[in-house]
C-alpha positions in Angstrom: 0.0 0.0 0.0 1.3 3.5 -0.9 1.9 6.1 1.7 0.1 9.4 1.5 3.2 11.1 0.1 3.7 8.4 -2.4 0.1 8.9 -3.6 0.7 12.7 -4.2 1.1 12.3 -8.0 -2.2 10.3 -8.3 -3.9 13.0 -6.2 -2.5 15.7 -8.5 -0.8 17.4 -5.6 2.7 18.8 -5.2 5.0 16.6 -3.1 5.7 19.6 -0.9 2.0 20.1 -0.2 1.6 16.3 0.5 4.4 16.5 3.0 2.9 19.5 4.7 -0.6 17.9 4.8 1.0 14.8 6.4 2.7 17.0 9.0 -0.5 18.9 9.8 -2.6 15.8 9.9 -0.2 13.8 12.1 0.3 16.7 14.5 -3.5 16.5 15.2 -3.9 12.7 15.1 -5.8 12.8 11.8 -5.5 11.0 8.5 -3.7 12.9 5.8 -6.3 12.0 3.1 -9.0 13.6 5.3 -7.0 16.9 5.5 -6.3 16.7 1.7 -10.0 16.2 0.9 -11.6 18.5 3.4 -9.2 20.9 5.0 -10.2 23.6 7.5 -9.1 27.2 7.1 -6.5 26.7 9.8 -5.2 23.5 8.0 -4.8 25.4 4.8 -3.0 28.3 6.6 -0.6 25.9 8.3 0.1 24.1 5.1 0.7 27.5 3.4 3.3 28.4 6.1 5.1 25.1 5.6 5.2 25.0 1.8 6.1 28.7 1.3 8.6 28.6 4.2 6.8 31.6 5.6 6.8 33.6 2.4 10.0 32.5 0.7 8.0 30.9 -2.1 4.6 31.8 -3.6 1.6 29.6 -3.1 1.2 29.4 -6.8 4.5 27.5 -7.0 2.6 24.4 -5.7 -0.6 22.6 -6.8 -3.3 20.8 -4.8 -5.8 18.5 -6.6 -8.6 20.1 -8.6 -7.8 23.6 -7.2 -4.5 23.3 -9.1 -2.2 26.3 -8.4 -5.1 28.4 -7.0 -5.4 26.4 -3.7 -4.8 29.2 -1.3 -7.8 31.6 -0.9 -5.8 34.6 0.2 -8.9 36.8 0.3 -10.2 35.1 3.5 -7.1 33.6 5.1 -4.8 36.2 6.7 -2.6 36.2 9.8 -5.1 38.5 11.5 -8.0 36.2 10.7 -6.3 33.4 12.4 -4.9 35.5 15.3 -1.3 35.4 14.2 1.1 38.1 13.2 4.3 37.8 11.3 
């Protein structure tokens, strides 16, 4: 059986996002596929911080399933929204 990260290509998801999803999921005792298929706003935000290395890279450098390169809804997810500042 493939691991979640090994299944990234078949899920049409960047390996970097798959790794971040796995980190977020396991830190909360959840299954990575559940985070991949139905992420919360805070899941997406945490994944963004991991894959962009806190702004070194653009979210559009990575793709996530059917959302493709437009996976991060920047209009609703901000540091203020989630109670965090940079």
